[in-house]
C-alpha positions in Angstrom: 3.2 -12.0 30.3 4.5 -13.1 26.9 2.4 -12.6 23.8 1.8 -16.2 22.8 0.8 -15.3 19.2 4.0 -13.2 18.7 6.1 -16.0 20.1 4.5 -18.6 17.9 4.6 -16.4 14.8 8.3 -15.6 15.2 9.2 -19.2 16.0 7.4 -20.2 12.8 9.4 -17.6 10.8 12.6 -19.0 12.2 11.5 -22.6 11.4 10.4 -21.6 7.8 13.6 -19.8 7.1 15.9 -22.5 8.6 14.0 -25.1 6.5 14.9 -23.1 3.3 18.5 -22.6 4.5 18.9 -26.3 5.1 18.6 -26.8 1.3 21.6 -24.5 1.0 23.6 -25.6 4.0 25.3 -28.6 2.4 26.4 -26.8 -0.7 30.2 -26.6 -1.1 31.5 -23.1 -0.9 32.3 -22.8 -4.6 28.8 -23.9 -5.6 27.3 -21.6 -3.1 29.3 -18.6 -4.4 28.6 -19.4 -8.0 24.8 -19.0 -7.9 23.5 -15.5 -7.3 19.9 -16.8 -6.6 21.3 -19.0 -3.9 23.2 -16.1 -2.4 20.1 -13.9 -2.4 18.0 -16.6 -0.8 20.7 -17.3 1.8 21.0 -13.7 2.8 17.3 -13.0 2.9 16.4 -16.2 4.9 19.3 -15.8 7.3 18.3 -12.2 7.9 14.6 -13.2 8.5 15.7 -16.0 10.9 18.0 -13.7 12.9 15.5 -10.8 13.0 12.8 -13.1 14.3 15.2 -14.4 17.0 16.0 -10.8 18.0 12.3 -9.9 18.1 11.7 -12.9 20.4 14.7 -12.0 22.5 13.6 -8.4 22.9 10.0 -9.5 23.8 11.2 -11.9 26.5 13.6 -9.3 27.9 10.9 -6.6 28.0 8.1 -8.8 29.4 9.9 -11.1 31.7 13.1 -9.4 32.7 11.8 -5.8 32.5 14.9 -4.8 30.6 15.6 -3.4 27.2 19.0 -4.2 25.8 21.1 -1.4 24.3 22.3 -3.5 21.4 21.2 -6.6 19.6 24.0 -8.9 20.8 23.4 -7.9 24.4 19.8 -9.1 24.2 21.0 -12.8 24.2 23.5 -12.1 27.0 20.6 -10.9 29.2 18.7 -14.0 28.5 21.7 -16.1 29.4 22.2 -14.1 32.7 18.6 -14.8 33.6 19.0 -18.5 32.9 16.6 -18.6 30.0 19.2 -19.8 27.5 22.5 -21.6 28.0 25.8 -19.7 27.7 27.0 -21.5 24.5 23.7 -20.7 22.7 24.0 -17.1 23.9 27.5 -16.7 22.5 26.5 -18.3 19.2 23.4 -16.1 18.8 25.5 -13.0 19.6 27.7 -13.8 16.6 24.6 -14.3 14.5 23.3 -10.9 15.6 26.5 -9.3 14.4 26.1 -11.1 11.1 22.6 -9.6 10.8 24.1 -6.1 11.0 26.4 -6.9 8.1 23.4 -8.2 6.0 21.1 -5.3 6.8 23.5 -2.5 6.5 25.6 -4.0 3.7 28.8 -2.5 5.1 30.7 -2.0 1.8 29.9 -5.4 0.5 28.3 -8.6 1.8 30.9 -11.2 2.7 29.4 -14.4 1.2 32.1 -16.5 2.7 30.8 -15.4 6.1 27.2 -16.0 5.1 28.1 -19.5 4.1 29.9 -20.1 7.4 27.1 -18.7 9.5 24.6 -20.9 7.7 26.7 -24.0 8.3 27.2 -23.1 12.0 24.1 -21.3 13.2 20.9 -23.1 12.0 20.8 -25.4 15.0 21.3 -22.5 17.3 18.4 -20.5 15.7 16.1 -23.5 15.9 17.2 -24.2 19.5 16.6 -20.7 20.5 13.0 -20.8 19.1 12.4 -24.0 21.1 13.7 -22.5 24.3 11.4 -19.5 24.0 8.4 -21.5 23.1 9.0 -23.6 26.2 8.9 -20.4 28.3 5.2 -19.9 27.4 
């Protein structure tokens, strides 16, 4: 059985972070790149939203599918295979999970162009994922 409090808390973290990212989403690339505070907020809020999505994913995989993925991106693929989330959402969230690795581990240097792109392309997916999981409750 899913932990309802955990699901609601992580879904709220996604919602809160996406709301902050929506303020940044429409910035043209050059304006985005020109403001270090915006870059910092973008990276932090994107990381929080993706981490919360991954925690939800792992929780559902463990509790409902009785499986533990070996890597972050695989988690969303397992939910897709079980019919919990649609294929396109799974594919998009797998890309977001890979972006999370870049943000957390800061491989050499953060690619802010990629961060800008992920924000523009992934916010609806992150929100949609939270809605899908809350509906499973």
